[in-house]
N, CA, C and O atoms as a GROMACS GRO file, in nm:
protein
  260
    1MET      N    1  -1.184  -0.326   1.200
    1MET     CA    2  -1.186  -0.218   1.104
    1MET      C    3  -1.309  -0.234   1.015
    1MET      O    4  -1.339  -0.344   0.969
    2PRO      N    5  -1.380  -0.124   0.990
    2PRO     CA    6  -1.497  -0.134   0.902
    2PRO      C    7  -1.454  -0.165   0.759
    2PRO      O    8  -1.340  -0.140   0.720
    3ASP      N    9  -1.546  -0.220   0.683
    3ASP     CA   10  -1.518  -0.250   0.542
    3ASP      C   11  -1.493  -0.120   0.466
    3ASP      O   12  -1.569  -0.024   0.476
    4ILE      N   13  -1.385  -0.119   0.390
    4ILE     CA   14  -1.356  -0.007   0.301
    4ILE      C   15  -1.362  -0.062   0.160
    4ILE      O   16  -1.269  -0.129   0.114
    5ARG      N   17  -1.470  -0.034   0.093
    5ARG     CA   18  -1.489  -0.086  -0.042
    5ARG      C   19  -1.472   0.023  -0.148
    5ARG      O   20  -1.416  -0.002  -0.255
    6ARG      N   21  -1.520   0.143  -0.117
    6ARG     CA   22  -1.515   0.251  -0.216
    6ARG      C   23  -1.451   0.375  -0.154
    6ARG      O   24  -1.494   0.424  -0.050
    7VAL      N   25  -1.348   0.425  -0.220
    7VAL     CA   26  -1.274   0.541  -0.174
    7VAL      C   27  -1.281   0.649  -0.282
    7VAL      O   28  -1.246   0.625  -0.397
    8ALA      N   29  -1.326   0.768  -0.244
    8ALA     CA   30  -1.330   0.883  -0.335
    8ALA      C   31  -1.212   0.974  -0.305
    8ALA      O   32  -1.190   1.012  -0.190
    9ILE      N   33  -1.137   1.008  -0.408
    9ILE     CA   34  -1.025   1.101  -0.393
    9ILE      C   35  -1.062   1.227  -0.469
    9ILE      O   36  -1.070   1.228  -0.592
   10LEU      N   37  -1.084   1.334  -0.393
   10LEU     CA   38  -1.134   1.459  -0.451
   10LEU      C   39  -1.022   1.553  -0.491
   10LEU      O   40  -0.911   1.547  -0.438
   11ASP      N   41  -1.054   1.640  -0.585
   11ASP     CA   42  -0.968   1.752  -0.623
   11ASP      C   43  -0.831   1.711  -0.677
   11ASP      O   44  -0.733   1.782  -0.657
   12ASP      N   45  -0.825   1.599  -0.744
   12ASP     CA   46  -0.698   1.555  -0.803
   12ASP      C   47  -0.683   1.618  -0.941
   12ASP      O   48  -0.674   1.549  -1.043
   13TYR      N   49  -0.681   1.751  -0.942
   13TYR     CA   50  -0.680   1.826  -1.068
   13TYR      C   51  -0.557   1.799  -1.152
   13TYR      O   52  -0.562   1.812  -1.274
   14GLN      N   53  -0.447   1.762  -1.089
   14GLN     CA   54  -0.322   1.739  -1.162
   14GLN      C   55  -0.298   1.591  -1.193
   14GLN      O   56  -0.194   1.554  -1.246
   15HIS      N   57  -0.395   1.507  -1.158
   15HIS     CA   58  -0.387   1.363  -1.186
   15HIS      C   59  -0.260   1.302  -1.126
   15HIS      O   60  -0.191   1.223  -1.192
   16THR      N   61  -0.229   1.337  -1.002
   16THR     CA   62  -0.107   1.289  -0.938
   16THR      C   63  -0.129   1.217  -0.805
   16THR      O   64  -0.034   1.163  -0.749
   17ALA      N   65  -0.250   1.215  -0.755
   17ALA     CA   66  -0.276   1.158  -0.621
   17ALA      C   67  -0.233   1.012  -0.611
   17ALA      O   68  -0.196   0.966  -0.503
   18HIS      N   69  -0.239   0.939  -0.720
   18HIS     CA   70  -0.201   0.797  -0.716
   18HIS      C   71  -0.055   0.779  -0.678
   18HIS      O   72  -0.016   0.670  -0.636
   19ARG      N   73   0.028   0.884  -0.691
   19ARG     CA   74   0.171   0.874  -0.659
   19ARG      C   75   0.205   0.919  -0.517
   19ARG      O   76   0.317   0.895  -0.471
   20TYR      N   77   0.112   0.981  -0.447
   20TYR     CA   78   0.145   1.045  -0.320
   20TYR      C   79   0.089   0.977  -0.196
   20TYR      O   80   0.087   1.037  -0.089
   21ALA      N   81   0.044   0.857  -0.209
   21ALA     CA   82  -0.007   0.784  -0.093
   21ALA      C   83   0.014   0.635  -0.115
   21ALA      O   84   0.029   0.589  -0.229
   22ALA      N   85   0.014   0.561  -0.008
   22ALA     CA   86   0.030   0.415  -0.016
   22ALA      C   87  -0.108   0.351  -0.033
   22ALA      O   88  -0.156   0.281   0.056
   23TRP      N   89  -0.169   0.377  -0.147
   23TRP     CA   90  -0.304   0.326  -0.171
   23TRP      C   91  -0.310   0.174  -0.164
   23TRP      O   92  -0.415   0.118  -0.130
   24ASP      N   93  -0.201   0.108  -0.194
   24ASP     CA   94  -0.200  -0.038  -0.190
   24ASP      C   95  -0.207  -0.092  -0.047
   24ASP      O   96  -0.221  -0.213  -0.027
   25SER      N   97  -0.197  -0.004   0.052
   25SER     CA   98  -0.211  -0.048   0.192
   25SER      C   99  -0.358  -0.059   0.234
   25SER      O  100  -0.388  -0.107   0.343
   26LEU      N  101  -0.447  -0.014   0.148
   26LEU     CA  102  -0.591  -0.029   0.176
   26LEU      C  103  -0.628  -0.176   0.169
   26LEU      O  104  -0.558  -0.255   0.106
   27PRO      N  105  -0.737  -0.214   0.232
   27PRO     CA  106  -0.778  -0.354   0.229
   27PRO      C  107  -0.797  -0.404   0.085
   27PRO      O  108  -0.836  -0.328  -0.004
   28GLU      N  109  -0.770  -0.531   0.067
   28GLU     CA  110  -0.788  -0.592  -0.065
   28GLU      C  111  -0.931  -0.570  -0.113
   28GLU      O  112  -1.026  -0.587  -0.036
   29GLY      N  113  -0.946  -0.534  -0.236
   29GLY     CA  114  -1.077  -0.512  -0.294
   29GLY      C  115  -1.126  -0.368  -0.287
   29GLY      O  116  -1.230  -0.336  -0.343
   30ALA      N  117  -1.052  -0.282  -0.219
   30ALA     CA  118  -1.091  -0.140  -0.214
   30ALA      C  119  -1.079  -0.080  -0.353
   30ALA      O  120  -0.979  -0.101  -0.422
   31HIS      N  121  -1.180  -0.007  -0.394
   31HIS     CA  122  -1.183   0.055  -0.526
   31HIS      C  123  -1.165   0.205  -0.512
   31HIS      O  124  -1.240   0.270  -0.439
   32LEU      N  125  -1.065   0.260  -0.581
   32LEU     CA  126  -1.038   0.403  -0.576
   32LEU      C  127  -1.104   0.473  -0.695
   32LEU      O  128  -1.095   0.426  -0.808
   33THR      N  129  -1.171   0.585  -0.666
   33THR     CA  130  -1.228   0.668  -0.772
   33THR      C  131  -1.170   0.807  -0.756
   33THR      O  132  -1.186   0.871  -0.652
   34TYR      N  133  -1.102   0.854  -0.860
   34TYR     CA  134  -1.040   0.987  -0.858
   34TYR      C  135  -1.134   1.086  -0.925
   34TYR      O  136  -1.187   1.060  -1.033
   35PHE      N  137  -1.154   1.200  -0.860
   35PHE     CA  138  -1.235   1.307  -0.917
   35PHE      C  139  -1.141   1.419  -0.958
   35PHE      O  140  -1.074   1.480  -0.874
   36PHE      N  141  -1.136   1.446  -1.087
   36PHE     CA  142  -1.042   1.543  -1.142
   36PHE      C  143  -1.105   1.680  -1.162
   36PHE      O  144  -1.034   1.778  -1.189
   37GLU      N  145  -1.234   1.688  -1.151
   37GLU     CA  146  -1.307   1.813  -1.173
   37GLU      C  147  -1.389   1.849  -1.050
   37GLU      O  148  -1.416   1.764  -0.965
   38HIS      N  149  -1.429   1.974  -1.041
   38HIS     CA  150  -1.517   2.022  -0.934
   38HIS      C  151  -1.650   1.947  -0.941
   38HIS      O  152  -1.703   1.925  -1.050
   39LEU      N  153  -1.704   1.910  -0.827
   39LEU     CA  154  -1.827   1.830  -0.826
   39LEU      C  155  -1.954   1.913  -0.838
   39LEU      O  156  -2.059   1.857  -0.870
   40GLY      N  157  -1.949   2.043  -0.816
   40GLY     CA  158  -2.068   2.125  -0.834
   40GLY      C  159  -2.130   2.169  -0.704
   40GLY      O  160  -2.061   2.195  -0.605
   41SER      N  161  -2.261   2.177  -0.705
   41SER     CA  162  -2.336   2.228  -0.590
   41SER      C  163  -2.330   2.132  -0.472
   41SER      O  164  -2.287   2.017  -0.486
   42THR      N  165  -2.374   2.180  -0.358
   42THR     CA  166  -2.377   2.096  -0.238
   42THR      C  167  -2.458   1.970  -0.262
   42THR      O  168  -2.417   1.861  -0.222
   43GLY      N  169  -2.572   1.983  -0.327
   43GLY     CA  170  -2.656   1.867  -0.356
   43GLY      C  171  -2.586   1.766  -0.445
   43GLY      O  172  -2.598   1.645  -0.424
   44GLU      N  173  -2.514   1.814  -0.545
   44GLU     CA  174  -2.440   1.725  -0.634
   44GLU      C  175  -2.327   1.653  -0.560
   44GLU      O  176  -2.302   1.535  -0.584
   45VAL      N  177  -2.261   1.725  -0.471
   45VAL     CA  178  -2.154   1.664  -0.391
   45VAL      C  179  -2.212   1.552  -0.304
   45VAL      O  180  -2.156   1.442  -0.299
   46ILE      N  181  -2.322   1.580  -0.237
   46ILE     CA  182  -2.384   1.480  -0.150
   46ILE      C  183  -2.426   1.357  -0.230
   46ILE      O  184  -2.398   1.244  -0.189
   47THR      N  185  -2.491   1.378  -0.341
   47THR     CA  186  -2.538   1.267  -0.425
   47THR      C  187  -2.421   1.185  -0.478
   47THR      O  188  -2.426   1.062  -0.479
   48THR      N  189  -2.316   1.252  -0.522
   48THR     CA  190  -2.200   1.184  -0.579
   48THR      C  191  -2.124   1.103  -0.475
   48THR      O  192  -2.081   0.990  -0.502
   49LEU      N  193  -2.107   1.159  -0.356
   49LEU     CA  194  -2.021   1.096  -0.256
   49LEU      C  195  -2.094   1.001  -0.162
   49LEU      O  196  -2.030   0.927  -0.087
   50GLU      N  197  -2.224   1.002  -0.163
   50GLU     CA  198  -2.304   0.920  -0.071
   50GLU      C  199  -2.266   0.771  -0.074
   50GLU      O  200  -2.264   0.710   0.033
   51PRO      N  201  -2.237   0.710  -0.188
   51PRO     CA  202  -2.207   0.567  -0.186
   51PRO      C  203  -2.066   0.530  -0.140
   51PRO      O  204  -2.034   0.412  -0.129
   52PHE      N  205  -1.981   0.629  -0.113
   52PHE     CA  206  -1.842   0.600  -0.076
   52PHE      C  207  -1.827   0.576   0.074
   52PHE      O  208  -1.898   0.636   0.155
   53ASP      N  209  -1.734   0.488   0.108
   53ASP     CA  210  -1.703   0.459   0.248
   53ASP      C  211  -1.602   0.558   0.304
   53ASP      O  212  -1.604   0.590   0.423
   54VAL      N  213  -1.512   0.607   0.218
   54VAL     CA  214  -1.406   0.700   0.258
   54VAL      C  215  -1.398   0.810   0.153
   54VAL      O  216  -1.409   0.785   0.033
   55VAL      N  217  -1.378   0.934   0.201
   55VAL     CA  218  -1.358   1.048   0.111
   55VAL      C  219  -1.226   1.114   0.149
   55VAL      O  220  -1.203   1.149   0.265
   56VAL      N  221  -1.138   1.130   0.050
   56VAL     CA  222  -1.007   1.192   0.070
   56VAL      C  223  -1.007   1.324  -0.004
   56VAL      O  224  -1.033   1.329  -0.124
   57ALA      N  225  -0.978   1.432   0.068
   57ALA     CA  226  -0.970   1.566   0.006
   57ALA      C  227  -0.823   1.601  -0.016
   57ALA      O  228  -0.743   1.597   0.077
   58ILE      N  229  -0.790   1.635  -0.138
   58ILE     CA  230  -0.654   1.675  -0.172
   58ILE      C  231  -0.641   1.826  -0.149
   58ILE      O  232  -0.726   1.904  -0.192
   59CYS      N  233  -0.534   1.865  -0.082
   59CYS     CA  234  -0.506   2.006  -0.059
   59CYS      C  235  -0.442   2.064  -0.184
   59CYS      O  236  -0.328   2.032  -0.215
   60ARG      N  237  -0.513   2.147  -0.254
   60ARG     CA  238  -0.459   2.196  -0.381
   60ARG      C  239  -0.376   2.323  -0.365
   60ARG      O  240  -0.330   2.378  -0.465
   61THR      N  241  -0.357   2.371  -0.244
   61THR     CA  242  -0.275   2.490  -0.225
   61THR      C  243  -0.138   2.458  -0.168
   61THR      O  244  -0.060   2.549  -0.138
   62CYS      N  245  -0.108   2.331  -0.152
   62CYS     CA  246   0.022   2.292  -0.096
   62CYS      C  247   0.134   2.325  -0.194
   62CYS      O  248   0.119   2.308  -0.315
   63ALA      N  249   0.244   2.372  -0.142
   63ALA     CA  250   0.361   2.402  -0.226
   63ALA      C  251   0.419   2.276  -0.289
   63ALA      O  252   0.488   2.283  -0.391
   64CYS      N  253   0.392   2.160  -0.227
   64CYS     CA  254   0.450   2.035  -0.277
   64CYS      C  255   0.388   1.991  -0.409
   64CYS      O  256   0.447   1.907  -0.478
   65TRP      N  257   0.276   2.043  -0.447
   65TRP     CA  258   0.211   2.003  -0.571
   65TRP      C  259   0.266   2.086  -0.682
   65TRP      O  260   0.226   2.069  -0.797
   0.00000   0.00000   0.00000
């Protein structure tokens, strides 16, 4: 398995993503960064997310939220 050091969790507008996944199952030392706001233009998204090993997109239209 490749090293997973930095994980970006996008679109967590309701600040609830930490409750809906088994984040503790990630390898020891993995650092989670939650993004609660829109990241902006395509260039801003690329620049912001470039250092991350994993990007998780939250579905904000799900009825479960």
